C-alpha positions in Angstrom: 0.0 0.0 0.0 2.9 2.4 0.9 4.5 1.6 -2.5 1.5 2.5 -4.3 1.2 5.7 -2.4 4.8 6.6 -3.1 4.4 5.9 -6.8 1.5 8.2 -7.2 3.2 11.0 -5.2 6.1 10.7 -7.5 4.1 10.3 -10.5 1.9 13.3 -9.6 4.9 15.6 -8.9 6.6 14.6 -12.3 3.3 15.7 -14.0 3.3 19.1 -12.0 7.0 19.9 -12.8 6.4 19.4 -16.4 3.1 21.0 -16.6 4.0 24.7 -16.5 3.1 27.8 -18.6 4.1 26.8 -22.0 1.8 23.4 -21.5 -1.3 25.4 -20.9 -1.0 28.1 -23.7 0.8 26.3 -26.4 -1.6 23.2 -27.1 -4.7 25.2 -27.7 -2.9 27.4 -30.1 -1.7 24.2 -32.1 -5.2 23.3 -32.1 -6.5 26.3 -33.1 -4.0 26.0 -36.3 -4.5 22.4 -36.8 -8.1 22.4 -37.1 -9.9 19.3 -38.0 -6.3 17.6 -38.6 -5.9 18.1 -34.5 -5.0 14.4 -34.1 -1.9 14.9 -36.2 -1.0 18.0 -34.2 -1.5 16.2 -31.0 0.7 13.4 -32.5 3.6 15.9 -33.0 3.1 17.6 -29.7 3.0 14.3 -27.8 6.4 13.3 -29.2 8.1 16.3 -28.1 5.8 17.5 -25.0 5.6 14.0 -23.5 7.5 11.0 -24.9 10.9 12.8 -25.1 10.6 14.6 -21.7 9.8 11.3 -19.9 12.4 9.6 -21.8 14.7 12.1 -20.3 13.9 10.7 -16.9 14.5 7.0 -18.3 17.9 8.3 -19.9 19.1 9.7 -16.5 18.1 6.4 -14.6 19.8 4.3 -17.2 23.0 5.9 -16.9 23.5 6.3 -13.2 21.0 8.7 -11.9 23.0 12.2 -12.7 23.2 14.5 -15.7 27.0 14.3 -15.6 26.4 10.6 -16.0 24.6 11.1 -19.3 27.3 13.6 -20.6 30.4 11.7 -19.5 31.1 9.9 -22.8 31.7 13.3 -24.2 33.7 15.3 -21.7 33.2 17.0 -18.4 33.9 20.5 -20.2 30.9 19.8 -22.3 28.6 18.8 -19.2 29.6 21.9 -17.5 29.3 24.2 -20.5 26.1 22.7 -21.8 24.4 22.6 -18.5 25.3 25.9 -17.8 23.5 27.1 -21.1 20.6 24.9 -20.5 20.3 26.3 -16.8 20.7 30.0 -17.6 19.6 30.0 -21.3 16.5 28.1 -20.8 15.7 27.7 -17.2 16.5 31.1 -15.7 16.0 33.2 -18.6 12.9 31.6 -20.4 10.9 29.0 -18.4 10.9 30.5 -14.9 10.2 34.2 -16.0 7.4 33.1 -18.4 5.8 31.2 -15.7 5.5 34.2 -13.4 4.2 36.3 -16.4 1.7 33.9 -17.4 0.3 33.7 -14.0 -0.3 37.5 -14.0 -1.7 37.7 -17.7 -3.9 34.6 -17.3 -4.7 34.6 -13.8 -4.2 37.6 -11.4 -5.2 40.3 -13.9 -8.4 38.5 -15.1 -9.3 38.2 -11.3 -8.1 41.6 -10.0 -8.1 43.9 -12.9 -5.6 46.8 -12.5 -3.1 44.5 -10.4 0.5 45.8 -11.5 2.6 42.9 -13.0 5.4 43.4 -10.8 3.2 42.8 -7.6 2.0 39.4 -9.0 5.2 38.5 -10.1 7.2 39.3 -6.8 4.6 37.3 -5.0 4.8 34.3 -7.2 8.5 34.3 -6.6 8.2 34.7 -2.9 6.2 31.7 -2.7 8.3 29.7 -5.2 11.4 30.7 -2.8 9.5 29.4 0.2 8.9 25.9 -1.2 12.4 25.7 -2.9 14.1 26.3 0.5 13.2 22.7 1.4 15.0 20.6 -0.9 14.5 17.3 0.7 10.9 17.4 0.6 9.8 19.3 -2.6 8.6 16.2 -4.2 6.3 15.3 -1.3 5.0 18.7 -1.1 4.2 18.9 -4.9 2.7 15.5 -5.1 0.7 15.5 -1.9 -0.6 19.1 -1.7 -0.3 21.2 -5.1 -0.7 18.8 -7.8 -3.9 17.1 -6.9 -5.7 20.4 -6.7 -4.1 21.1 -10.3 -5.2 17.9 -11.8 -8.8 18.2 -10.6 -9.0 21.8 -12.2 -7.7 21.0 -15.3 -9.7 17.9 -15.7 -12.6 19.8 -14.9 -11.8 22.5 -17.7 -11.3 19.7 -20.3 -14.3 17.6 -19.4 -16.5 20.7 -19.7 -15.0 21.8 -22.9 -15.4 18.2 -24.6 -19.1 18.1 -23.2 -19.7 21.6 -24.5 -17.2 22.5 -27.2 -16.9 26.1 -28.6 -17.6 24.9 -32.0 -16.5 22.5 -34.6 -12.8 22.2 -36.1 -12.5 23.9 -39.4 -9.8 22.8 -42.1 -6.1 23.1 -40.8 -4.9 26.7 -41.5 -1.1 25.8 -41.9 0.9 23.2 -43.8 3.0 20.8 -41.9 0.7 20.4 -39.0 2.8 17.6 -37.5 6.0 19.5 -37.8 4.6 22.7 -36.5 3.1 20.9 -33.5 6.7 19.2 -33.0 8.7 22.3 -33.1 6.1 24.5 -31.1 6.5 22.0 -28.2 10.3 22.9 -28.0 8.9 26.1 -26.4 7.5 24.0 -23.4 11.2 23.4 -22.5 10.1 19.9 -21.2 13.0 18.0 -22.5 15.3 20.3 -20.6 13.0 19.9 -17.6 13.1 16.2 -17.6 17.0 16.3 -17.9 17.3 18.8 -14.8 14.8 17.5 -12.5 15.3 13.6 -13.2 17.9 13.4 -10.2 15.4 15.0 -8.0 13.0 12.2 -8.7 15.4 9.5 -8.2 16.8 10.9 -5.1 13.2 11.1 -3.7 12.8 7.5 -4.6 15.9 6.7 -2.6 14.6 8.8 0.2 11.7 6.7 0.4 13.9 3.5 0.9 13.8 2.0 -2.4 16.8 0.2 -4.1 17.6 -1.8 -7.1 14.4 -3.4 -9.0 11.9 -2.2 -6.5 13.5 1.6 -7.0 13.1 1.0 -10.9 9.5 -0.1 -10.8 8.6 2.9 -8.9 10.5 5.2 -11.0 8.9 3.5 -14.3 5.4 3.5 -12.7 5.7 7.3 -12.0 6.6 8.1 -15.3 3.9 6.1 -16.7 1.4 8.0 -14.4 2.9 11.5 -15.4 2.8 10.4 -19.0 -1.2 9.5 -19.0 -1.9 12.6 -17.2 0.0 14.8 -19.4 -1.6 13.1 -22.5 -5.1 13.3 -21.2 -4.8 17.1 -20.5 -2.8 18.0 -23.6 -5.2 16.1 -25.9 -8.2 17.9 -24.3 -6.5 21.3 -24.5 -5.4 20.8 -27.9 -9.0 19.8 -28.9 -10.4 22.9 -27.2 -8.3 24.9 -29.5 -9.4 23.0 -32.8 -12.9 23.2 -31.6 -12.5 27.0 -31.6 -10.7 27.4 -34.8 -13.9 28.5 -36.6 -14.3 31.4 -33.9 -10.6 32.7 -33.4 -8.1 34.4 -35.6 -5.1 32.5 -36.8 -2.8 35.0 -35.4 -4.3 35.5 -31.8 -1.9 35.7 -29.0 -1.3 32.5 -27.2 -2.6 33.8 -23.8 -5.6 35.5 -25.3 -6.8 32.5 -26.9 -6.8 30.3 -23.6 -8.3 33.0 -21.8 -11.3 33.4 -24.6 -11.7 29.7 -24.7 -12.1 29.3 -21.1 -14.5 32.2 -20.8 -16.8 30.6 -23.5 -16.7 27.3 -22.0 -17.3 28.2 -18.3 -18.5 31.9 -18.3 -17.4 34.4 -15.8 -16.4 31.5 -13.4 -14.0 30.3 -15.9 -11.7 33.2 -15.1 -11.3 32.1 -11.4 -10.8 28.5 -12.0 -8.3 29.3 -14.9 -6.5 31.6 -12.5 -6.2 28.7 -9.8 -4.9 26.1 -12.8 -2.3 28.7 -13.9 -1.1 29.7 -10.6 -0.5 26.1 -9.6 0.7 24.9 -12.7 3.3 27.6 -12.7 4.3 27.4 -9.3 4.9 23.5 -9.2 7.1 23.8 -12.2 9.1 27.0 -11.2 9.7 25.2 -7.9 11.3 22.2 -9.4 13.4 24.3 -11.7 14.5 27.0 -9.2 15.8 23.8 -6.9 17.9 22.1 -9.8 19.3 25.5 -11.0 20.4 26.4 -7.4 21.9 23.3 -6.8 23.8 23.2 -9.8 25.4 26.6 -9.5 26.1 25.8 -5.8 28.1 22.8 -7.1 29.6 24.8 -10.0 31.0 27.6 -7.4 32.0 24.5 -5.1 29.7 26.0 -2.2 31.5 29.2 -2.0 27.9 30.7 -2.8 25.3 28.8 -0.9 22.3 27.3 -2.3 19.9 30.0 -0.6 21.8 32.7 -2.2 21.6 31.1 -5.6 17.8 30.5 -5.2 17.3 33.9 -4.5 19.4 35.2 -7.6 17.4 32.9 -9.9 13.9 34.5 -8.2 15.5 38.0 -8.6 16.3 37.2 -12.2 12.9 35.8 -12.7 11.2 39.0 -11.4 13.2 41.2 -13.7 12.6 39.4 -16.9 9.0 38.2 -16.1 8.1 41.9 -16.0 8.8 42.0 -19.6 5.5 40.0 -20.3 4.8 36.3 -22.0 4.7 37.6 -25.8 8.2 39.5 -25.4 9.6 36.2 -23.5 8.3 33.8 -26.2 9.6 36.1 -28.9 13.2 36.0 -27.8 13.1 32.5 -26.6 12.8 30.6 -29.8 16.1 30.8 -31.1 17.7 29.7 -27.9 15.3 26.6 -27.9 16.2 26.1 -31.9 19.9 26.2 -30.9 20.1 24.0 -27.8 17.0 21.5 -27.8 18.0 19.5 -30.7 21.3 18.5 -28.7 19.1 17.8 -25.7 17.0 15.7 -27.7 19.8 13.7 -29.1 21.4 13.4 -25.6 18.2 11.9 -24.0 18.0 9.4 -27.2 21.5 8.2 -26.4 21.0 7.9 -23.1 17.8 5.9 -23.3 19.4 3.5 -25.6 22.8 3.5 -23.7 22.9 -0.3 -23.4 23.3 -0.5 -27.2 25.8 2.6 -27.9 29.0 1.1 -29.1 31.4 3.7 -27.6 32.1 7.3 -26.5 32.6 8.2 -29.9 29.2 7.6 -30.8 27.9 10.2 -28.4 30.6 12.8 -29.4 30.0 12.6 -33.2 26.3 12.7 -32.8 26.4 15.7 -30.4 29.1 17.6 -32.3 27.1 17.3 -35.7 23.9 18.1 -34.1 25.3 21.1 -32.4 26.9 22.8 -35.4 24.0 22.1 -37.6 21.5 23.7 -34.8 23.8 26.5 -34.0 24.4 27.7 -37.7 20.6 27.1 -38.5 19.8 29.5 -35.7 22.0 32.0 -36.9 20.7 32.1 -40.4 17.1 32.3 -39.0 18.1 35.4 -37.4 19.3 36.6 -40.6 22.8 36.6 -39.6 23.7 34.3 -42.4 26.9 32.5 -42.9 27.7 32.5 -46.7 27.5 29.0 -48.2 27.0 27.3 -44.9 23.5 28.4 -44.0 22.5 27.6 -47.6 24.1 24.3 -47.5 22.1 23.3 -44.3 18.8 24.3 -45.9 19.5 21.7 -48.6 19.7 18.9 -45.9 16.8 16.2 -45.7 14.1 17.4 -43.6 15.4 21.0 -43.4 12.0 22.4 -44.9 10.2 20.9 -41.9 12.6 22.0 -39.4 14.4 18.8 -38.5 17.7 19.5 -40.4 19.6 18.2 -37.6 18.4 14.6 -37.7 20.5 13.3 -40.5 23.8 15.1 -39.4 23.1 13.3 -35.9 22.8 10.0 -37.5 25.9 10.5 -39.7 27.8 12.0 -36.6 26.7 8.8 -34.7 28.1 6.5 -37.3 31.3 8.7 -38.0 32.1 8.8 -34.4 31.6 5.3 -33.6 34.2 4.3 -36.2 36.7 7.1 -35.3 36.7 6.2 -31.4 36.5 2.5 -31.3 37.8 2.3 -27.8 35.1 0.6 -25.4 36.4 2.6 -22.4 33.5 5.1 -22.6 31.0 2.5 -23.0 31.3 1.8 -19.0 28.8 4.5 -18.4 26.3 2.9 -20.7 26.6 -0.4 -18.5 25.6 1.6 -15.5 22.3 1.1 -13.7 21.3 3.4 -10.9 22.1 2.1 -7.5 19.0 3.2 -5.6 
């Protein structure tokens, strides 16, 4: 009985940390653009927004329970550099500030019109800091108290929207529904969140007293619970957007679309319910990410700057950037995601299938080729084109759909495997977490 309870707590906490601001605002927009082809849109979003983020937990579990174990076949320097880029570039500068801004725009400003954004954002980070201070019990607090309320609210919104939809889906408004959904899910940041937060969940399982196979069973069961919950909620939200595709403009703002949908489905009471859902979704995710970033920066500075100080720094930066608003944050965030996300995806896939990776060169080649293509493509998209190179990248297979990195990753994997035939790096792929 206790095992079931622990598994549910871990699963709900995992769901909560994944389900943040982007997870609420992006599915309806994808549905609005996908129209009657919303199932294909849901498929693309599911891969990037559910499968890959959950595989991140599996990948970390496979290689030893720590992110540095996942990057060990590449180099210690890569681990520090890439982790820093993820933590600062995505976590500190995008994910956490966006959560606070979304809480204000979709929650507080609807309930208490005229409330200054800075007031909401300061309170948001004060609460986040309070929960983040107790690192050891953060999973218990999320899984036992905050998440159940969040799940109930979200399920009510989705079920009501399915029973009384806004309208009927119209024809898709864009070409490439699948690729649009797949790439749009980058903005949730959940693959990175999975890499960040997997060690927290594995440590929580250890704290419960589970080891070996029992620990793995709890971990995989928790992943399954989170996956089912995410799929149900994402599917519902995406369909709500599709059902309103005939009622809303194609270029309607993400937050405005969510707000309008909820108001039509639930009336004035919907604003209050949405505010609760937004606050809980954003808080639960922000708390988990703040903990991970503060722990990483504490280790990086060899404890010369303590955890509490770093947590405070993350919150202060979040206040400053969050005050810019959701639209501004989303706009500047996309280049960061397109540069870093493909590397994170490839790393997760390598960790997931670590047992079958030939050697460390396989990791190095795949990551190097992916990183080069992703960075130069991002530079090109910013109209800072590198002559010949950017045009060459655009000629790669799948580039038109936003997947120019896929073939280079495969080629790099093969080339690296043959260039580095030493099996010494494979030791990490044979590890199993000792919990």
